[in-house]
C-alpha positions, -999 to 999 in steps of 0.1 A, spaced: 272 83 -647 233 81 -651 222 63 -676 184 64 -674 157 89 -688 156 109 -657 178 123 -634 167 130 -598 192 141 -571 189 130 -534 217 149 -511 226 127 -478 206 148 -452 172 151 -471 145 129 -472 121 123 -504 83 116 -496 74 79 -505 56 90 -536 78 118 -548 92 98 -579 58 82 -591 42 114 -587 71 135 -608 70 107 -629 33 113 -637 32 146 -637 62 147 -665 37 121 -687 9 150 -681 25 177 -688 56 168 -711 77 194 -686 116 188 -694 120 196 -651 98 195 -623 104 207 -583 80 202 -557 70 221 -523 91 213 -495 84 205 -455 115 218 -438 128 194 -408 157 201 -381 184 182 -373 164 155 -358 138 152 -388 112 170 -368 89 191 -394 92 228 -389 53 240 -392 56 271 -375 47 300 -399 63 326 -384 101 305 -385 120 330 -403 130 300 -433 95 296 -440 84 332 -441 113 339 -465 102 307 -486 63 317 -485 72 350 -497 92 339 -527 61 313 -535 35 340 -536 54 357 -557 58 333 -583 20 323 -580 13 362 -584 34 365 -612 30 331 -626 63 339 -646 91 311 -635 121 332 -646 106 360 -625 98 339 -595 133 322 -599 148 359 -602 130 371 -571 147 340 -547 153 300 -555 122 288 -545 136 255 -556 157 259 -524 177 229 -528 193 203 -554 175 173 -540 144 194 -552 158 186 -588 139 162 -615 148 163 -650 150 145 -683 183 131 -689 183 148 -726 175 180 -705 203 172 -681 230 167 -710 217 203 -730 220 224 -701 252 208 -686 270 201 -655 269 219 -623 294 248 -619 321 251 -592 299 273 -571 309 266 -530 268 272 -523 249 284 -548 253 253 -579 215 247 -570 202 281 -583 230 287 -610 213 251 -627 175 256 -622 184 293 -638 200 276 -665 173 251 -672 142 275 -665 164 297 -692 167 268 -715 133 256 -710 107 285 -701 75 261 -710 90 233 -696 103 239 -661 68 234 -635 65 239 -600 42 218 -579 32 242 -556 7 221 -538 22 194 -532 54 186 -503 70 157 -519 104 166 -504 121 168 -470 146 197 -463 165 195 -435 177 231 -421 209 226 -399 218 250 -370 245 270 -387 251 306 -380 241 327 -408 264 359 -400 295 339 -414 316 345 -442 298 317 -453 266 338 -456 286 363 -470 301 342 -499 266 333 -508 255 364 -512 283 373 -534 279 348 -555 243 350 -552 248 383 -570 268 372 -594 245 348 -603 213 366 -610 236 397 -631 251 372 -652 218 351 -663 197 384 -664 220 395 -688 221 364 -709 183 366 -711 182 401 -731 195 406 -764 229 412 -769 223 446 -782 210 454 -745 231 436 -725 257 470 -722 231 489 -708 217 468 -692 253 458 -673 257 493 -669 225 501 -652 227 468 -630 260 481 -617 253 513 -608 226 503 -590 250 475 -568 271 507 -565 243 529 -557 231 501 -529 269 502 -514 268 537 -511 241 545 -491 244 515 -466 278 531 -461 263 565 -454 234 549 -436 260 533 -410 277 566 -411 245 585 -401 236 560 -376 265 566 -356 256 595 -330 275 628 -337 289 631 -301 301 596 -308 324 611 -339 330 641 -320 349 617 -294 364 596 -315 379 627 -336 392 640 -304 404 609 -294 424 602 -327 441 635 -326 453 631 -288 470 598 -299 484 614 -329 497 644 -303 512 619 -275 531 595 -300 543 626 -319 560 639 -287 569 603 -277 590 603 -313 606 639 -296 
């Protein structure tokens, strides 16, 4: 429904810095960037800033930012992790929005898919203002060990795989797809093996003996 020259998004639980839009407009005029996003300040449910550098969220985000700054490559940085973080951080030209299209129907990671599409469409025109915290991003106390966390990671894998393949020449995609799928399978097998080896041998033996006893007992009951 937007009719202006630019599109910006603000989720209901986040807060713009008072100078955010003015600064992003100025940065667009300076660079001609099609899409810009900034550093953020995390806040809790009551609006208090989460300034503790050892907070798990801050540690995760800082590692992604450090990787991007070291590589100085937008796509490489985004494939390493979504340091844009939220749709509230999106600021783009209306022309870029029209060219890239609408959000896809991902339950949790529509923002990640969208910024990857923007960065692939405008590899030199997607800018990150790393030194300017112009968005207050609200963190809620949701339990990360939940179905949402599992679904989110599954979608993350799907999005990264899809966009990595799209970034390659067509002749290389089948080889890359086979290699990616093999790595994913090996990762699953490795995790299963580690879990199995982590179970003490005595516990496995006892469990096996119990299963045998149960089968014998059930067999007697049937007779």
